N, C-alpha and C positions, 0 to 999 in steps of 0.2 A: 487644616489650620486656617484656611480662608474663612471658614464658618466662625471660628473664634474671633477673627479680626472684624468680620461683619457685625457679629454680636456685640463686641466691645464698643464700636462706634455707635451702633443703633441704640443700645440701652443706656450707655453713658450720656448720650445726647438727651435722652428722655430725663435722666436723673438731673443733669445740670440745669436744664430749662425748667423742669417742674418742681424739683425739690430745692435746688439752690437759687431758683428764680433768675437765672441768666437769660438775657435777651438772645435772640438768634445770633446777633453780631458777637456778643460776649462768648457765646458757646463756640462759635467758629474760632475766635481768637484763643480760647482755652485749649483747642486741639493743635495749635501751631507747634508746640514743643514735640508733638508726636513725629512730625516730618523730620525735624532736626535729629532726633534720636534714632529714627529708622535709618537715616543716612549714616549716622555714626556706626550703628550695628552692621550695616552693609559694608562700610569701609573697612571695619575690623575683619569681617569675614573674607573680603576680597584680598586683604593684605596677607593674611596668614593661611588662606585656603590652599595655595600651592605647597605649603609645608606640611599641613596636617590633613588635607583633604576635606571634603564637605561634611562628612559624617559627624565629627565633633560639634560643628556649628549648627547642624540640623537638630542634634540632640539638645545642645545647650539652648538653642533658640526656642524649642518647644517647652523646655523646663522653665525658662524665664517668662515666656508667655503665660504658662499655667500659673506661675507664682504671682504675676501681676494681676491676673484675673481672680485668683484666690484672695489676694489682698483687697481687691475691690468689693468682695462680698462683705467686708467689715464696715462698709459705709452705712450710715443710718440718717435719720432726718436731722440730726444735729451736726452732720459732717460739713466740712468746708472744702473748698477746692484745693487750697494749698496744703491743708493738713491731712486730707483723706483721699483725694482724687489724683493729684499731680504725680505723687511718688509711684503708685502702682501703674499709672498710665505710662510713665517713662520706662519702668521695668518691662512692661509688655511690649513697648515699642522697640526696645533694644533687642528683645528676642525675635520680633518680627523681621527686623532688618537682617539679622544673622541668618534667619531661617530662609527667607525668600531668595536672597542672593545665592545661597548654597543650593537651594532646590532648583533654581533656574539653571545654574551652571552644570549641576549634576544631570538634569534632564536633557540638556543640549550637548553634553560633552561627546557623545557617540553618534550624533546626527551628522550626516554629510553636509558640507557647507551649503550647497545649493538648496537644501531642504530645511535650513535652520529657521527661515521665516515661517514656514508652515508649522514646524514643530513648536515654535514660540507662540504662534496663534492658538494652537491646540492646547498648550499649557495654560495660557490665559483664559481660554474658554472653559477649561476644566475647573480652574480656580473659581471663576464666576458662578458656574453651575453648582459646584460643591458648596460655595459660600451661601448661595441662595437657599439650597436645600437645608443646609445647617441652620441658617437663620430661621427657617420655618419651624424647625424643631425647637429652637430657643424661644420663639414667640409662643409656641404651645406651652412650653414649660412656664414662661412668664405668665400667660393667661391663667393657668391652673393655680400657680402659687398666689398670684394677686387675687384671684377669686376666693381662695380659701382665707386669705388674710382679710378680704373685704367683709366676710361674714363676721369675723371677730371684731373688726373695727366698727361695724355698724352697731353691734350689740353694745360695745363700749361707748359709742357716740350717743346712743339713745339713753344710756344711764347718766351721762355727764352733761348733755346739751340742755340749753334753756328751752322753754316751750316755743319761743320764736324760732330757734335754730331747728328744732324738730319739725316745725311746720314747713319751713323752707325746704328741708330735706324731703318731706313727703311730696312737695310740689315739684321739686327738680329731680329728685332721685340721685343727687350728687353729694358725696361727702365733702365737707369743707376741710381745709388744712386745720390741724396737722394729721387728722385721720386719713385723708386721701394720700398724704405723703407717705404714711406708714404702709398703705396698700401698695403704692408704686415701688417703694424701696424693697418690700418683701419679694415682689415679682422680679425686680432687677437683680437682686442678690441670687435668687434661684437660677436665673438665666446665666449669671456669671459663673456659678458653680458648674453648670453643664458645659459652658464654653471652656472652662478650665479642664474638664475631663477630655474634651476634644483635643486640647493642646497636649495633654499627657499622652493621649493615644498617638498623636503625630510624633512625639518623641520616641515612643515605643516602636513605632513602625520604622523610624530611622535606625534605631538600635538593631532591630531584627532583620530588616530587609536591605538596608543600604550596604553595599559592598564595593569598595574602590580598589582597583588594581594599582600597583605602584606606577605602571606605565600611564595611568590616567592623569596623574598629577600635573604633568607638563601641559597637557591639553587643557586641563581645568584652569591653569594659570592665565591663559588667554581667552578662556570661555569659548574655544573653537572646537568644532567637531572634526572628524577625520576628513582628509581630502578625498574627493570622489575618485573612483577608479581603483 
């Protein structure tokens, strides 16, 4: 699931800066709602986790994350931030908040108290490594999809461009907007589809692999592991 989160931030940043023409500052401000909604999702999971256990929130979090990413695949060169980006970004963020707090508490619930620091560090390291490896897969998907779209857009550009535009293209090798935006959007959409698959797989793993004993719920309430000895 870390791979899905890394991919969402990476490719959505590319989209809002290159297609929506946001400045770096505007792009940063555009992501501020993500933190707030992650906090809401984490709060909901923390509040009800002692009652229902982590599994429902891990499954729901993965499904919400996948839904948000799938929604983002509908963006195109005519999309706006408020109309096409904000909604799916918030859905994704809600799922992330529910997923990560549940995953963390589940991972640490059976760890002896003196070892929780090491276990937490291992969990964070695993998320970073997994996210980086997943992002490398998403970048490969992005490159392949955008390369295929570039071939189509170059042919379209050469048919529609003025002689002066064609000459500039031969000199620079760079497509101008909106053709370049179409290339980027195709690659980003393909990456979001793959990231959504990652999120669905995370939800399936939670369904099939996560088992919580009734005796675990009280420990999960405080997020503490068993006492040593």
